N, C-alpha and C positions, 0 to 999 in steps of 0.2 A: 502492499497501498505508499504512496505517497498522496503529503500535504505536505504542504509549507504556506505560510499569511505572511500578509505587510504586516512592518510593526504599530500593532494595539495597541501600544503602552508605553513611554517615556524613558520605565525603569527596566534595561535590559533584560536582567536577571528575573525576573517579572512574564518579561516577551521569552526569554527560552523555555520556561517550564511548560506557558498557555500553549504556545508549536506544538512542543513535544510531546503534551497531554492530550492535544487536539490530534496530531496527528495517531498517534498511539491507543487512541478510540476508535478507529478505523478497523482495529485489530479485534478490538472487544467486541464492536457491532455484531461480526461475524461467528460471533464464537470462541472465537480463539485466541493461544495466548503471543507474546512478543517473544523472540528470540533473538536477534540480532537489528540495527538501529544501524544507518547513511546520516549522516547530515549531509545537507544541507545549503549552502549559504550565498546569497547575494548582496555584495555589498562592494561601495565607494572601492575603486584601482586603488585610490593613495590610500586603503585602510589592508589593501592584500597584496602587499613585500610577498618577497617570496621567503624569507626566512620567518616573517609574522605569522603568516597561514603556517606554519610544520606545527611555528610552540606554540598556533590554536587549537592545534590538533591534538597535540601533543595532552596541552592542556585538560583536555573533554578526556582523555585515557586516563588522565594521572593527575589528578586534583592536589595534589598536594606542589604541586611544581608552583613556584608563585614570579608569577610570569608579568608583566604591565604588557598586555597589550589592549584595553577599555573597553571600548562599549561588545567588540567584539569577543571576544576573553570572555564579560557577565551572559551576552545569549549563551553560547555554548555552553559555562558552565550551567546556567538553569536546562538544557537540553540536556548534560551527561543525568542530571540528579532525579532528572525527570524516568529514561533511561534504564538508570540502575533502581529504584524505587519499584519498577517494572519485573526485573528481572530479565531484563535482558544484556546482550554489548554492546555497543554504544563500537563500529567492526571501523569508522573513520568517516569520512566524506567528497563530496565536491564545492566547490566554487567555483562561481561564477564574477562578472563584471557586472552592479548594476547599480545605481544611482540612488534608489530608494530601496534602503536595508529592507532582504525578506529574509525565513529562519522556515526547515523546518526540516522533515530522516524523508527516508524508505523505510518502511517497518516491513520485518516479515513478521508472518510468525506460522504457529501450526494449528489447526483444530481437521477435530478427528470426523472421520468421512462420515459417520451419520451427524453429528449434532449441529451443521453448518447454520449457520440463520443469518437468511435473507428477506427480505422482505414481503417476500412474494408467502402468504402460508397460512392468513390472515382470516379466523369468521366467525360466525355468528355470535354473543357473546362476549367476544375476548374481551377485558379490563385493558386498559390504558397505565403504563405507567411508564414515571421520564425520574431518569436520574441522579438530575442535575436541575436548579430552576430557569429559567430564560430573560428575557430583556437583558441579557449581556450585552448589544452589543448597540446598542441606543448607548448604554450605562462608557464603554468606552468612549464612542465617539462626545459625549461629556464633556469626561477627563480635557476630554483633546478642547473643544473648544472652552475650556476653564472653566462652563459651566456646575461643571461636580466634582468636589477636591479627591484627590488622587489617593489621599487617607483613609478614606468612607470607602472608599474603594478596595486596600492593600486587606483592608481591616473585613469588611462584608464579605467583602461578593471573592478574592480570588486565592483567595483558598479553594472553598471549594467550585470552584473556576480551572486549580489550579487538579483539584486532585481525579488517582485514576479511575476508572468505570473500572474494575476489576475484581475491586468485592461484587459489587453490581451484579454485574458476568455472572459469581461463585455464587452468590442466591438465585438471580435464575434462572440458570440450570435444571434449580434443586426442580421448577415447574411446567410445566406443559406450558415451551414455548413454542407460538406461531409460527411471528413476525416481528425483528427487529430494526431499526434499521436510526441511524445518528442525526441527530440537530445539526442539523448544520448552516452555511449563511441562505440556504432556502429558508429559515422555519422555520413553525413547528409544525405551521397548514403546508410548508412545501413537502418534511419528512409525511404528515400524514396520506398527500396525496401521492407517493410513492410506495406507499403499502396499501393504499387503496389500487391503486394500478394493477401492481405488482398479483395481486391477491385477487381483484374484480370483484371487490364489496366499498361496500359504502364506510365510511365513517361517522361517529357521532359524539364530539366534541367537547363539551360540558364543561364553561368558560370558568366560571364559579368553583371549580375546580384544580385549576389552572395555576402554580406558585411559580412566582417572581421574583426574582431578587430585588431586596432595596434600595428604591432609589428610581427603577429602571420607568414604572407609570409615572411619576412627576415629573419626570426629563418630555416622556412623552406629552403633560398636559405644557411643559411650557414649551411647547413649539421643537424641542429637540431631535432629531429622528439621524438619520442612516443611510450612503445612494442606496443599498441595498432594498431601503422597505419597498420602491415602484416598483423596483426588478424583480420584488418578488409578486403582489400584488397583481405587476402585469401577470407572469406565468402561470397567474390564481384565477385570474380574470380566463384563461384559457377553458374550465370546468363549470365542472353542475358544480361551485362554493355558497349554500346557502347557510346566514346567520340567520333563526331565529326569532335571538334573542337582543335584545335592546342595549348596542354595545355604545361608550359616547366615543371620541376617534380617536383620543389615548390609549381606551382598550383595542379596539381597532388594529391600530396598530402593532401589540404589544406581539398581534399574529404571526404578524414579517418581521418584526424584528429577527435579523441576526445575527447567529452562535457560535462562536468561538467554542476550542475547547469544549467541546460536543457534548451533553448529553447523552442515550440512547431514548427509544419510545419502545 
């Protein structure tokens, strides 16, 4: 599984953790266990001298080395810590020049052929279970715009956002799971659309039973939004979406909010 993202937050260590947890979630979403990972780094050329990159990759393998390589070092340290927490081995990586920093992983995992989870297979009467809260997209946008304090994000949101889905998967596999998908940049509705199409079934979502990160609804009430909300609206407009409950504009926007370091449903 390959996944990388643009920098969601100014703190490079948090960003590295977020991007790594986001990539690892793709393996958990199919019922797998991560085994190895490769760093994917996009960074400005002036930060990627030959010696610097080798030092950074060594740091990712052996974090006890104290090497002053700045922002890139901290991003990879965050990624290394998450890969290690997942019990996987970081085997190296690849870098390219890019004016806008991006980071992610190519993750390999294993899964028993009889317990592979897919979007297909949802059945009437199945319950929807989310492993993480929703609303992270607008909070990142609000922090970048200076409309939400980074300290609150670090205290209330990032610890859960960077948590791995391994324990949730372990719990879920004790039951008869028919379908699973990661909630990604297409939001909760995009996730459910994938399950509905693959399973040839309808999905009933009870809004009042959804849980959101603190501050997410407030940001939409203050007219903060993300670049992905409009695209997600356009995607869902092509399908038979019916909102039967009276929702405010902010409540509706939360359904289209793009998710990073995803949970599974």
